[in-house]
MDTraj code that builds the backbone (N, CA, C; nanometers):
import mdtraj as md
import numpy as np

residues = "MET LYS ASN LEU LEU THR LEU HIS GLU ALA VAL ILE LEU VAL LEU ILE LYS GLN PRO ASN ARG THR ALA THR TYR GLU LYS ILE ALA GLU GLU ILE GLU LYS ARG ASN LEU PHE PRO GLU ARG LYS GLY GLY ILE LEU LEU SER GLU GLN ILE LYS LEU ARG THR SER ILE SER SER SER LYS TYR LYS HIS MET PHE GLU LYS ILE SER LYS ASN GLU ILE LYS PHE ILE".split()
xyz = np.array([
    [2.3803, 7.0326, -7.8084],
    [2.2459, 6.9774, -7.8168],
    [2.2534, 6.8257, -7.7975],
    [2.1743, 6.7746, -7.7078],
    [2.1709, 6.6313, -7.6812],
    [2.1002, 6.5591, -7.7959],
    [2.1509, 6.4421, -7.8290],
    [2.0901, 6.3631, -7.9360],
    [1.9535, 6.3111, -7.8923],
    [1.8553, 6.3302, -7.9771],
    [1.7222, 6.2769, -7.9514],
    [1.7088, 6.1356, -8.0054],
    [1.7964, 6.1000, -8.0993],
    [1.7957, 5.9672, -8.1609],
    [1.9289, 5.8993, -8.1358],
    [1.9273, 5.7676, -8.1377],
    [2.0527, 5.6938, -8.1404],
    [2.1022, 5.6946, -8.2850],
    [2.2264, 5.6560, -8.3044],
    [2.2806, 5.6563, -8.4400],
    [2.2066, 5.5586, -8.5298],
    [2.1772, 5.4400, -8.4807],
    [2.1078, 5.3442, -8.5676],
    [1.9666, 5.3914, -8.6017],
    [1.9014, 5.4654, -8.5130],
    [1.7695, 5.5218, -8.5445],
    [1.7809, 5.6282, -8.6536],
    [1.8844, 5.7109, -8.6463],
    [1.9073, 5.8129, -8.7489],
    [1.9340, 5.7470, -8.8845],
    [2.0115, 5.6394, -8.8847],
    [2.0400, 5.5658, -9.0084],
    [1.9101, 5.5130, -9.0681],
    [1.8250, 5.4568, -8.9859],
    [1.6966, 5.4028, -9.0337],
    [1.6110, 5.5137, -9.0936],
    [1.6041, 5.6295, -9.0281],
    [1.5251, 5.7407, -9.0824],
    [1.5735, 5.7818, -9.2211],
    [1.7021, 5.7797, -9.2415],
    [1.7566, 5.8145, -9.3724],
    [1.7249, 5.7049, -9.4739],
    [1.7482, 5.5804, -9.4378],
    [1.7302, 5.4706, -9.5330],
    [1.5849, 5.4495, -9.5736],
    [1.4920, 5.4779, -9.4873],
    [1.3496, 5.4597, -9.5196],
    [1.3100, 5.5436, -9.6407],
    [1.3724, 5.6579, -9.6578],
    [1.3390, 5.7487, -9.7688],
    [1.4177, 5.7196, -9.8966],
    [1.5118, 5.6272, -9.8929],
    [1.5968, 5.5974, -10.0083],
    [1.5337, 5.4883, -10.0955],
    [1.5608, 5.4927, -10.2258],
    [1.5127, 5.3853, -10.3130],
    [1.5656, 5.2502, -10.2635],
    [1.4769, 5.1540, -10.2526],
    [1.5108, 5.0197, -10.2048],
    [1.5674, 5.0196, -10.0633],
    [1.5509, 5.1304, -9.9906],
    [1.6041, 5.1437, -9.8546],
    [1.7539, 5.1170, -9.8497],
    [1.8236, 5.1598, -9.9538],
    [1.9656, 5.1319, -9.9711],
    [2.0428, 5.2611, -9.9961],
    [2.1623, 5.2716, -9.9357],
    [2.2488, 5.3873, -9.9589],
    [2.3906, 5.3544, -9.9126],
    [2.4849, 5.4360, -9.9574],
    [2.6230, 5.4203, -9.9119],
    [2.6367, 5.4815, -9.7725],
    [2.7422, 5.4394, -9.7032],
    [2.7692, 5.4964, -9.5708],
    [2.7892, 5.6466, -9.5803],
    [2.8549, 5.6916, -9.6856],
    [2.8807, 5.8339, -9.7036],
    [2.7517, 5.9125, -9.7264],
    [2.6626, 5.8585, -9.8091],
    [2.5340, 5.9259, -9.8351],
    [2.4507, 5.9335, -9.7075],
    [2.4501, 5.8262, -9.6313],
    [2.3766, 5.8255, -9.5045],
    [2.4337, 5.9313, -9.4110],
    [2.5666, 5.9354, -9.4002],
    [2.6313, 6.0346, -9.3129],
    [2.5988, 6.1773, -9.3572],
    [2.6043, 6.2022, -9.4867],
    [2.5714, 6.3353, -9.5392],
    [2.4291, 6.3759, -9.5020],
    [2.3363, 6.2826, -9.5172],
    [2.1962, 6.3128, -9.4878],
    [2.1744, 6.3343, -9.3372],
    [2.2401, 6.2558, -9.2552],
    [2.2297, 6.2737, -9.1100],
    [2.2829, 6.4112, -9.0714],
    [2.3961, 6.4494, -9.1291],
    [2.4530, 6.5825, -9.1025],
    [2.3587, 6.6931, -9.1496],
    [2.3093, 6.6782, -9.2706],
    [2.2209, 6.7800, -9.3298],
    [2.0951, 6.8001, -9.2461],
    [2.0402, 6.6914, -9.1962],
    [1.9163, 6.6973, -9.1182],
    [1.9407, 6.7113, -8.9682],
    [2.0695, 6.7159, -8.9285],
    [2.1082, 6.7332, -8.7883],
    [2.0425, 6.6275, -8.6977],
    [2.0431, 6.5035, -8.7450],
    [1.9774, 6.3949, -8.6716],
    [2.0615, 6.3396, -8.5570],
    [2.1921, 6.3575, -8.5637],
    [2.2817, 6.3036, -8.4618],
    [2.3956, 6.4026, -8.4394],
    [2.3655, 6.5183, -8.3771],
    [2.4626, 6.6266, -8.3694],
    [2.5785, 6.6043, -8.2724],
    [2.5560, 6.5335, -8.1644],
    [2.6591, 6.5183, -8.0624],
    [2.7276, 6.3831, -8.0751],
    [2.8566, 6.3849, -8.1084],
    [2.9323, 6.2608, -8.1240],
    [3.0595, 6.2674, -8.0414],
    [3.1039, 6.1508, -7.9996],
    [3.2280, 6.1418, -7.9226],
    [3.3354, 6.0780, -8.0082],
    [3.4591, 6.1115, -7.9790],
    [3.5708, 6.0530, -8.0510],
    [3.5929, 6.1216, -8.1835],
    [3.7006, 6.0840, -8.2487],
    [3.7355, 6.1480, -8.3742],
    [3.7055, 6.0629, -8.4959],
    [3.6128, 5.9699, -8.4834],
    [3.5807, 5.8800, -8.5942],
    [3.4831, 5.9485, -8.6890],
    [3.5089, 5.9377, -8.8186],
    [3.4163, 5.9925, -8.9180],
    [3.2779, 5.9308, -8.9002],
    [3.1752, 6.0098, -8.9259],
    [3.0391, 5.9607, -8.9109],
    [3.0132, 5.8409, -9.0013],
    [3.0628, 5.8439, -9.1235],
    [3.0419, 5.7308, -9.2153],
    [3.1042, 5.6032, -9.1588],
    [3.2188, 5.6153, -9.0933],
    [3.2841, 5.4992, -9.0320],
    [3.2054, 5.4502, -8.9099],
    [3.1519, 5.5428, -8.8310],
    [3.0673, 5.5044, -8.7173],
    [2.9452, 5.4268, -8.7658],
    [2.8862, 5.4728, -8.8751],
    [2.7694, 5.4055, -8.9324],
    [2.8071, 5.2652, -8.9769],
    [2.9200, 5.2539, -9.0418],
    [2.9673, 5.1225, -9.0879],
    [2.9858, 5.0278, -8.9691],
    [3.0503, 5.0759, -8.8650],
    [3.0732, 4.9928, -8.7471],
    [2.9417, 4.9537, -8.6795],
    [2.8511, 5.0468, -8.6685],
    [2.7248, 5.0215, -8.5985],
    [2.6333, 4.9269, -8.6741],
    [2.6452, 4.9237, -8.8053],
    [2.5502, 4.8453, -8.8858],
    [2.6084, 4.7185, -8.9468],
    [2.7405, 4.7033, -8.9462],
    [2.7999, 4.5948, -9.0241],
    [2.8854, 4.4948, -8.9476],
    [2.9534, 4.5377, -8.8425],
    [3.0458, 4.4438, -8.7787],
    [2.9682, 4.3366, -8.7025],
    [3.0280, 4.2201, -8.6929],
    [2.9590, 4.1040, -8.6356],
    [2.9194, 4.1233, -8.4898],
    [2.9917, 4.2055, -8.4153],
    [2.9588, 4.2261, -8.2743],
    [2.8511, 4.3327, -8.2512],
    [2.8076, 4.3994, -8.3570],
    [2.7058, 4.5031, -8.3427],
    [2.5699, 4.4425, -8.3080],
    [2.5036, 4.4989, -8.2098],
    [2.3709, 4.4476, -8.1742],
    [2.2620, 4.4960, -8.2691],
    [2.2984, 4.5766, -8.3682],
    [2.2010, 4.6258, -8.4655],
    [2.2204, 4.5631, -8.6035],
    [2.3182, 4.4767, -8.6178],
    [2.3525, 4.4173, -8.7478],
    [2.2327, 4.3475, -8.8123],
    [2.1475, 4.2860, -8.7325],
    [2.0328, 4.2125, -8.7867],
    [1.9321, 4.3029, -8.8590],
    [1.9421, 4.4330, -8.8393],
    [1.8487, 4.5271, -8.9004],
    [1.8930, 4.5732, -9.0393],
    [2.0173, 4.5409, -9.0747],
    [2.0762, 4.5910, -9.1982],
    [2.1391, 4.4776, -9.2774],
    [2.1370, 4.4930, -9.4085],
    [2.2019, 4.3977, -9.4978],
    [2.3141, 4.4705, -9.5707],
    [2.4321, 4.4134, -9.5694],
    [2.5446, 4.4731, -9.6409],
    [2.5313, 4.4369, -9.7879],
    [2.5125, 4.5364, -9.8725],
    [2.4916, 4.5173, -10.0153],
    [2.6254, 4.5111, -10.0884],
    [2.7157, 4.5977, -10.0517],
    [2.8503, 4.5998, -10.1096],
    [2.9454, 4.6513, -10.0029],
    [3.0690, 4.6718, -10.0408],
    [3.1698, 4.7187, -9.9457],
    [3.1291, 4.8490, -9.8764],
    [3.0595, 4.9352, -9.9479],
    [3.0248, 5.0678, -9.8959],
    [2.8762, 5.0973, -9.8911],
    [2.7928, 4.9952, -9.9010],
    [2.6490, 5.0195, -9.9116],
    [2.5712, 4.9209, -9.8241],
    [2.4674, 4.9732, -9.7580],
    [2.3802, 4.8893, -9.6762],
    [2.2344, 4.9110, -9.7113],
    [2.1533, 4.8185, -9.6645],
    [2.0084, 4.8241, -9.6860],
    [1.9405, 4.8010, -9.5523],
    [1.8356, 4.8776, -9.5265],
    [1.7529, 4.8553, -9.4076],
    [1.6528, 4.7461, -9.4414],
    [1.6520, 4.6383, -9.3629],
    [1.5616, 4.5263, -9.3927],
    [1.4477, 4.5173, -9.2926],
])
top = md.Topology()
chain = top.add_chain()
for i, resn in enumerate(residues, 1):
    res = top.add_residue(resn, chain, resSeq=i)
    for name in ("N", "CA", "C"):
        top.add_atom(name, md.element.get_by_symbol(name[0]), res)
traj = md.Trajectory(xyz[None], top)
């Protein structure tokens, strides 16, 4: 099944429903899996790690949309 959403869009959909729009990478990944928001992935990287890379590293073009709250937690701003 082709992805209808990009990964950062799936992350936003999950975070919008969370208290304070905040969650851990693992919780976000679990919810994306549960809701089948991003079924087709390439490579052998864990979904939680993909989320971390897409939302947190300085070279990410989506970093401005998220705030790193702690080592394992982000917030949609």
